[in-house]
LOVEXRO-182073 format. One record per residue (C-alpha): residue number from 1; residue in one letter; x, y, z. Coordinates in Angstrom, 2 decimals. Example, Ala and Ser with C-alpha at 12.3 -4.5 7.8 and 13.67 -1.06 7.14 Angstrom:
<vopas>
lofi	dogu	x	y	z
1	A	12.30	-4.50	7.80
2	S	13.67	-1.06	7.14
</vopas>
This chain:
<vopas>
lofi	dogu	x	y	z
1	M	213.41	-61.66	101.69
2	M	212.76	-61.43	105.67
3	K	211.55	-64.84	107.24
4	I	209.43	-64.07	110.32
5	G	208.24	-66.28	113.04
6	V	204.79	-66.98	114.43
7	D	205.64	-64.38	117.36
8	K	205.90	-61.60	114.62
9	L	202.87	-62.98	112.58
10	W	200.46	-61.88	115.72
11	R	201.08	-58.58	114.58
12	F	198.93	-59.09	111.46
13	I	195.94	-60.19	113.20
14	G	192.74	-58.19	113.64
15	R	190.06	-60.37	115.01
16	K	190.91	-63.17	116.65
17	N	187.86	-65.14	117.04
18	T	187.13	-65.43	113.48
19	F	189.98	-65.66	110.43
20	S	189.73	-66.88	106.99
21	K	191.20	-69.75	104.72
22	Q	191.68	-69.17	101.18
23	T	190.23	-71.91	98.66
24	P	192.01	-72.97	95.69
25	N	189.90	-70.52	93.27
26	G	191.83	-67.59	95.62
27	G	188.32	-66.60	97.58
28	Y	188.46	-66.99	101.27
29	I	186.21	-68.73	103.87
30	P	185.49	-67.73	107.12
31	I	186.84	-69.91	109.90
32	R	184.31	-69.33	113.22
33	R	186.61	-70.05	115.79
34	T	189.79	-68.74	117.48
35	I	193.10	-68.50	115.17
36	T	195.78	-70.37	117.19
37	E	199.71	-70.71	116.55
38	A	199.30	-73.71	114.80
39	D	197.25	-71.98	112.23
40	L	199.86	-69.76	112.09
41	E	202.82	-71.89	111.59
42	K	200.96	-73.98	108.91
43	H	200.09	-70.89	107.33
44	L	204.19	-69.97	107.15
45	A	204.78	-73.57	106.17
46	G	202.18	-73.11	103.04
47	G	200.06	-75.72	104.30
48	H	197.08	-73.44	103.96
49	T	196.72	-69.57	103.16
50	L	195.08	-67.71	106.09
51	G	193.39	-64.07	106.04
52	S	192.69	-61.75	109.13
53	Y	189.78	-59.42	109.54
54	V	190.92	-55.96	110.19
55	V	188.35	-54.74	112.48
56	R	188.73	-56.17	116.14
57	E	186.04	-57.68	118.11
58	D	186.26	-54.12	119.80
59	G	185.86	-52.43	116.94
60	K	189.35	-50.69	116.94
61	L	192.45	-51.75	114.92
62	N	195.91	-53.09	115.27
63	F	196.90	-52.39	112.02
64	A	195.46	-50.46	108.62
65	C	197.13	-51.23	105.46
66	V	197.56	-49.51	102.20
67	D	197.58	-51.80	99.00
68	V	199.09	-51.01	96.22
69	D	198.01	-53.45	93.31
70	T	198.32	-54.01	89.47
71	E	196.66	-56.33	86.97
72	P	198.20	-59.98	87.47
73	G	201.12	-60.48	84.80
74	A	201.80	-56.46	84.93
75	D	205.15	-55.06	85.49
76	L	205.38	-54.55	89.29
77	E	208.66	-52.43	89.56
78	P	206.74	-49.10	89.01
79	Y	204.37	-50.52	91.73
80	K	207.24	-51.32	94.08
81	K	208.43	-47.61	93.61
82	L	205.08	-46.14	94.64
83	A	204.89	-48.65	97.63
84	L	208.31	-47.43	98.82
85	I	207.61	-43.78	98.59
86	I	204.11	-44.70	100.80
87	Y	206.10	-46.50	102.89
88	D	208.39	-43.33	103.67
89	L	204.93	-41.10	104.03
90	V	204.51	-42.88	107.13
91	E	207.92	-43.22	109.16
92	D	206.33	-41.96	112.48
93	F	204.75	-45.42	112.59
94	E	206.12	-49.24	112.84
95	R	205.65	-50.38	109.28
96	V	206.04	-53.14	106.98
97	L	206.45	-53.41	103.25
98	E	205.22	-56.84	101.72
99	F	204.99	-58.09	98.39
100	S	201.53	-59.40	98.55
101	G	202.92	-62.57	96.32
102	R	200.33	-61.79	93.39
103	R	199.76	-58.60	92.35
104	G	201.63	-55.84	94.11
105	Y	202.43	-54.44	97.62
106	H	200.89	-53.97	100.81
107	I	202.18	-51.30	103.54
108	W	201.08	-52.47	106.98
109	V	201.05	-49.59	109.49
110	F	201.01	-50.18	113.25
111	P	199.45	-47.33	115.85
112	K	201.41	-47.36	119.25
113	E	197.99	-48.18	120.68
114	P	194.76	-49.81	119.12
115	E	192.87	-46.86	117.17
116	E	189.22	-45.91	115.54
117	P	189.34	-47.41	111.91
118	R	188.09	-44.32	110.68
119	F	190.86	-42.02	112.43
120	L	193.58	-44.18	111.24
121	R	192.37	-44.67	107.68
122	E	191.77	-40.66	107.31
123	L	195.01	-40.06	108.45
124	L	196.49	-42.23	105.75
125	K	194.59	-41.09	103.08
126	S	195.43	-37.33	104.31
127	R	199.33	-38.31	103.87
128	L	198.68	-39.52	100.31
129	K	196.48	-36.51	98.62
130	K	199.11	-34.17	100.55
131	F	201.45	-35.93	97.58
132	G	198.70	-36.24	94.88
133	M	198.10	-39.88	95.81
134	R	194.21	-40.54	95.03
135	N	192.18	-43.76	94.75
136	I	194.75	-46.09	96.59
137	E	193.12	-48.76	98.72
138	I	193.32	-48.44	102.55
139	Y	191.94	-51.05	104.63
140	P	189.75	-51.25	106.60
141	K	187.36	-49.53	103.89
142	Q	184.42	-49.57	106.87
143	D	184.53	-47.60	110.07
144	K	182.47	-50.42	112.31
145	V	181.45	-53.74	111.71
146	N	177.84	-55.90	112.53
147	E	179.01	-59.24	113.68
148	L	175.14	-59.69	114.57
149	E	174.56	-59.59	111.00
150	K	177.43	-61.96	110.07
151	K	179.50	-58.88	108.62
152	L	183.00	-59.19	109.62
153	G	184.61	-56.30	107.49
154	N	187.52	-56.57	105.27
155	L	190.17	-59.29	105.17
156	L	193.93	-59.25	104.06
157	K	195.78	-62.37	103.58
158	I	198.34	-62.73	106.27
159	P	202.32	-62.04	105.43
160	C	204.49	-64.68	104.57
161	G	202.11	-67.33	103.01
162	K	201.62	-68.72	99.68
163	H	198.62	-66.72	97.42
164	L	197.00	-70.00	95.80
165	K	196.54	-67.86	92.63
166	G	199.83	-66.64	92.93
167	G	203.04	-66.82	94.64
168	W	204.75	-66.62	98.30
169	S	204.35	-63.06	100.08
170	E	207.63	-61.43	101.29
171	I	208.22	-59.15	103.82
172	L	210.83	-56.60	101.97
173	K	211.25	-54.17	105.30
174	W	210.10	-53.73	108.94
175	E	211.13	-50.54	110.64
176	D	210.08	-49.22	113.94
177	A	208.41	-45.31	114.07
178	K	211.37	-42.80	113.85
</vopas>
């Protein structure tokens, strides 16, 4: 397991002016203020579990995420093998492999510069399809969000926190682009 500090955790923050906090039933509620270093420190310590909205305020992405999940209680080993294959398909990006703390794995993909949601999602989908992988979730699922309609888009649990319906998430691998 790889331990990271708040300085690295900022990489997993999309929208900064709104984030979410996990409730005991596993859902999330939006917190409409700027996320702080103290919020992230408390997340790392297990004081609360936070989620980040993927699409930033300017409509761009700092990251996309491939979600490899199963049902709670299922054997995770085949899903870990699949996650490692997908991880290797994006070696030209900075990337992180994370055990999500409950049902599977996240492969976080970081472009060198902020990117349009559709472009990065379609690029990842095309790589997966090339190897016969379909119906694997990629976040964000939407191209844009409408904050005026109080729509914030997809959120992902920030790594290295405790999933309240599962356990602690863990960073398994973190590599720069090759």
